[in-house]
N, C-alpha and C positions, 0 to 999 in steps of 0.2 A: 974965066977957064971954062968951070961947072959952075952949072944954079943950082944954088940949095933947095930953088922951089920946084924941081924935076921931080913930077911925079913917078913913082915907081908903081909898076905891075907889081905884083906876090907870083911867084914861080910857083905858088903851091893854087890849089885849087879846092875851095871850099863850097859841099854842096848846099846849093840856096843860090848863090853868088850871083848877082846881076852879069849878065852874058850878053844881051844887047848893045853894047857898046864893044863890045872885043871883034877885032880883023879875022878873015877867015884865019889868017896864020894863026893868030894868038888862039883860037880855038882848037883848030889842028894841034897844038902844042901842048894844051890842056889836056885830049885826047889822050896825047901821047902821054903824059905824065899819069894819068888815070891808068891807061893799057898796064902802066909799068907797075904801077900799086894794087893792079885787080893779080898781078901777075905774082908779085911776092906776098899778096895775102894768101893765093892758092898754094903757094909752095909752103906757107903756115901752115897752112890747113892740113896738106901732105904730111907735113912732119909730124905734125900733131896725131894724127888716124896711122902712124907705125909705131910710135910710142905706144900708144893703146893698143893696138895688135900686139907687138912682142910682151906688152904686161900682161894682157889677156893670154894670151899662152902659154906664159909662166903660171898662171893660178889655175889652166888646166889640168887635171891629173885623171 
């Protein structure tokens, strides 16, 4: 039923991983994953900047 030797491709992307054997669809999927990760990182940066700005305003007298 299931092939125990079936090669499973990782659903994540590692910087520098070989991409020359990936199909266009696989590359597009990777781009989507990376865009989602970039958006998550940008949200984290914005949240930290807001926290920092709030803390800075509390200490300005």
